[in-house]
C-alpha positions as CSV (number, residue, x, y, z in Angstrom):
1,M,42.4,-7.1,-0.4
2,K,44.7,-9.6,-1.9
3,S,46.8,-10.0,1.2
4,F,43.7,-10.5,3.3
5,I,42.4,-13.3,0.7
6,L,45.9,-14.9,0.9
7,I,46.0,-14.9,4.8
8,Q,42.3,-16.5,4.6
9,N,43.3,-19.2,2.2
10,V,46.5,-20.1,4.2
11,L,44.4,-20.1,7.6
12,T,41.7,-22.4,5.8
13,A,44.5,-24.7,4.7
14,I,45.8,-24.8,8.4
15,I,42.5,-25.6,9.6
16,I,42.2,-29.2,8.1
17,P,45.2,-30.5,10.1
18,I,44.0,-28.7,13.2
19,F,40.7,-30.4,12.9
20,A,42.6,-33.8,12.6
21,V,44.8,-33.2,15.5
22,I,41.6,-32.3,17.8
23,I,39.8,-35.3,16.6
24,G,42.8,-37.6,17.0
25,L,43.7,-36.4,20.5
26,T,40.1,-36.5,21.9
27,S,39.8,-40.1,20.7
28,V,42.9,-41.3,23.0
29,P,40.8,-42.1,26.2
30,A,38.0,-43.5,24.0
31,L,40.5,-45.9,22.2
32,A,42.0,-46.9,25.4
33,L,38.4,-47.8,26.7
34,F,37.9,-49.8,23.4
35,Y,41.0,-51.7,23.8
36,Y,40.3,-52.6,27.3
37,G,36.7,-53.8,26.4
38,Y,38.0,-55.6,23.5
39,E,40.6,-57.7,25.6
40,I,37.9,-58.7,28.0
41,S,35.8,-59.9,25.2
42,K,38.6,-62.1,23.9
43,S,38.9,-63.7,27.2
44,N,36.3,-66.2,26.2
45,P,37.3,-67.0,22.6
46,E,35.2,-70.3,22.5
47,N,32.0,-68.4,22.4
48,Y,31.8,-66.1,19.4
49,I,28.5,-64.5,20.3
50,I,30.0,-63.2,23.6
51,E,33.1,-62.1,21.9
52,L,31.1,-60.4,19.1
53,T,28.8,-58.8,21.8
54,G,31.7,-57.4,23.9
55,I,33.4,-55.9,20.8
56,S,30.1,-54.2,19.7
57,I,29.6,-52.7,23.3
58,S,33.4,-51.7,23.2
59,L,32.8,-49.9,20.0
60,G,29.8,-48.0,21.2
61,L,31.6,-47.1,24.3
62,F,34.4,-45.7,22.0
63,V,31.9,-43.5,20.0
64,M,30.3,-42.0,23.2
65,T,33.5,-41.5,25.0
66,W,35.1,-39.8,21.9
67,G,32.2,-37.5,21.3
68,I,31.8,-36.3,24.9
69,T,35.6,-35.8,25.3
70,L,35.6,-33.8,21.9
71,V,32.7,-31.6,23.1
72,F,34.5,-30.7,26.4
73,V,37.9,-30.2,25.0
74,S,36.4,-28.0,22.3
75,G,34.6,-26.0,24.9
76,V,37.7,-25.4,26.9
77,M,39.6,-24.5,23.8
78,A,36.7,-22.2,22.5
79,G,36.6,-20.3,25.9
80,L,40.5,-19.8,25.8
81,S,40.4,-18.4,22.2
82,R,37.1,-16.4,22.1
83,P,37.7,-12.8,20.9
84,R,37.2,-10.1,23.8
85,L,35.5,-7.8,21.3
86,K,33.5,-4.8,22.2
87,P,30.1,-4.3,20.6
88,G,30.5,-2.7,17.3
89,R,31.2,-2.8,13.6
90,Y,34.5,-4.0,12.3
91,P,35.7,-4.3,8.7
92,L,35.0,-7.7,7.3
93,Q,38.4,-7.9,5.8
94,S,40.5,-7.3,9.0
95,F,42.5,-9.0,12.0
96,V,39.2,-8.9,14.0
97,T,37.5,-11.0,11.6
98,I,40.3,-13.4,11.4
99,Q,40.3,-13.7,15.2
100,W,36.6,-14.2,15.3
101,A,36.6,-16.9,12.7
102,W,39.6,-18.7,14.4
103,S,37.6,-19.0,17.6
104,M,34.6,-20.6,15.8
105,I,36.7,-23.5,14.8
106,F,36.3,-25.3,18.1
107,H,32.5,-24.8,17.9
108,K,32.6,-26.3,14.5
109,A,34.7,-29.3,15.9
110,A,32.1,-29.7,18.7
111,L,29.3,-29.9,16.2
112,F,30.5,-33.3,15.2
113,F,28.8,-34.7,18.3
114,L,27.1,-31.8,20.3
115,P,23.7,-32.2,18.5
116,H,23.3,-35.6,20.1
117,L,24.0,-34.1,23.7
118,V,21.5,-31.4,23.7
119,P,19.5,-30.9,25.8
120,S,21.7,-32.3,28.7
121,F,24.1,-31.0,31.3
122,I,26.8,-32.0,29.0
123,G,25.6,-29.5,26.3
124,N,25.1,-26.8,29.1
125,T,28.5,-27.5,30.3
126,Y,30.0,-27.2,27.0
127,Y,28.4,-23.6,26.4
128,R,29.6,-22.6,29.8
129,L,33.1,-23.7,29.0
130,S,32.9,-21.7,25.7
131,G,32.0,-18.5,27.6
132,A,28.2,-18.4,27.8
133,K,26.5,-17.5,31.1
134,I,23.7,-19.8,31.8
135,G,21.3,-19.6,34.6
136,K,19.9,-22.5,36.7
137,G,17.5,-24.9,35.1
138,A,18.0,-23.7,31.6
139,Q,16.9,-26.2,28.9
140,I,19.0,-25.6,25.8
141,N,17.9,-28.2,22.8
142,S,20.0,-26.5,20.2
143,S,23.5,-27.0,19.0
144,N,23.6,-23.5,17.5
145,I,24.3,-21.0,20.2
146,N,27.1,-19.1,18.5
147,D,29.6,-16.6,20.0
148,C,29.0,-17.9,23.3
149,G,31.1,-15.3,25.2
150,S,28.7,-12.7,24.2
151,V,25.5,-14.7,25.2
152,T,23.6,-14.6,28.6
153,I,20.7,-17.0,29.2
154,G,18.9,-16.6,32.3
155,D,17.3,-19.1,34.9
156,R,14.7,-21.8,33.6
157,V,15.0,-20.5,30.1
158,V,13.8,-23.0,27.3
159,I,15.6,-22.9,23.9
160,G,13.8,-25.1,21.3
161,G,15.3,-27.4,18.8
162,R,17.6,-25.9,16.0
163,A,16.9,-22.5,17.3
164,V,19.7,-20.0,16.4
165,I,21.4,-17.4,18.7
166,N,23.9,-15.2,17.1
167,A,26.0,-12.4,18.6
168,H,27.3,-11.6,15.1
169,L,26.1,-11.0,11.6
170,T,28.0,-9.6,8.5
171,E,26.3,-6.9,6.3
172,K,27.7,-4.1,4.1
173,G,31.2,-5.4,4.3
174,E,31.3,-5.3,8.2
175,L,31.3,-7.8,11.1
176,V,28.6,-6.7,13.5
177,M,29.2,-7.8,17.1
178,A,26.6,-7.4,20.1
179,P,25.6,-9.4,23.1
180,V,22.4,-11.2,23.4
181,V,20.6,-11.5,26.7
182,I,17.9,-13.7,27.4
183,G,15.9,-13.2,30.6
184,N,14.6,-15.7,33.2
185,D,11.7,-18.1,32.2
186,A,11.7,-16.8,28.5
187,L,11.0,-19.4,25.7
188,I,12.8,-19.5,22.4
189,G,10.9,-21.4,19.9
190,T,12.0,-24.2,17.6
191,E,14.0,-23.1,14.7
192,S,13.7,-19.4,15.7
193,I,16.6,-16.9,15.2
194,I,17.8,-14.4,17.5
195,Q,20.2,-11.9,16.0
196,P,22.8,-9.7,17.8
197,G,22.1,-7.1,20.3
198,C,18.7,-8.6,21.1
199,T,17.3,-8.6,24.7
200,I,14.6,-11.0,25.5
201,G,12.7,-10.0,28.5
202,E,11.6,-12.2,31.4
203,G,8.9,-14.6,30.6
204,A,8.7,-13.5,27.0
205,V,8.0,-16.1,24.2
206,I,9.6,-16.0,20.7
207,A,7.5,-18.4,18.6
208,S,8.7,-21.2,16.3
209,R,10.7,-20.1,13.2
210,A,10.4,-16.4,14.3
211,V,13.4,-14.2,13.3
212,V,14.2,-11.4,15.9
213,P,16.0,-8.7,14.0
214,K,19.4,-7.2,15.5
215,W,19.1,-4.9,18.4
216,T,15.4,-5.8,19.2
217,N,14.2,-5.4,22.7
218,V,11.4,-7.9,23.5
219,P,9.6,-6.6,26.6
220,A,9.0,-9.1,29.6
221,G,6.0,-11.3,29.2
222,E,5.2,-10.5,25.5
223,V,4.9,-13.2,22.6
224,W,6.7,-12.4,19.4
225,A,6.3,-14.1,16.1
226,G,7.0,-13.7,12.4
227,L,9.6,-12.7,10.0
228,P,10.7,-10.2,10.9
229,A,9.1,-10.9,14.6
230,R,6.6,-8.6,15.8
231,C,4.4,-8.5,19.1
232,I,1.3,-10.6,18.7
233,R,0.3,-10.7,22.5
234,L,1.3,-8.2,25.1
235,A,2.2,-9.1,28.7
236,D,-1.4,-8.6,29.9
237,G,-2.6,-11.3,27.4
238,S,-4.3,-8.6,25.0
239,R,-3.6,-8.1,21.4
240,P,-1.4,-5.1,20.3
241,E,-3.6,-2.5,18.4
C-alpha cells in the first residue's frame, strides 16, 4: 500500500516535466513558422499596420501549427505506449494500473488542442494513431474517446459532442478493462456515456445523455435512452412492452 502510493507520487511528479517536454518539442515547427512570418512582416517597417498584421497572422499560424503537431505526436506516443491488456479485472494498486495511467498521459496532452479539431480528419487520424479502429465516414465530434486501443468504431458512425466512450472503469478496488465495439451507422448522442464491454449494434441509437452500463449489448436498430440506458424503441419501430 505505502510502496504503491510512493510510486504513484513519484510518477505524478515526473509527469510535469514530461508535459513540458512534449509541449516544448511540438512547438518547434510552429515557432519556426512564426519567425519566418515575423521576418517577412518586418520587411516593410515603414507601414506599422502591415507589420502588425503580419505578426498577428504569424501568431495565429503558430498556435494552429503547434496544436496540430501536439495532437499528432501525442497520438503516435499514445499508440506506442498503450497497454496490451486482456479484458478483465486488475487490482487498482498494481503495475497494470500504473501502465494504463502512463499511457493516458499522451491523451491528456492532446486534450490541450484536440477539442478544437473534432470533428475532422485530424481528430480521426489522432484516434487511429492512438490505436482505435475507425471505419470509413465516421464523424467523431468528441475529444473523450478513451482507451483507444480497445475501441472499434464502424463505418458512418456519428458520435455527438462531449460523448464519452470508456474501455475502462474503476470499482471495488479494481481496474476493469473491456473493449467497446460500435457497429456501422450507429449514432451515439451528445454527452452520452458508453462503458467498457459494450457492443452497440448496427444502426442503433444511443440518445443524448444516456448512460450505457458496462457489458451491455444494444441490438441492431434499437433506440436506447436514460440512466441507466434502456430500450425505448425496437428495431421494427415498436415500443418494448
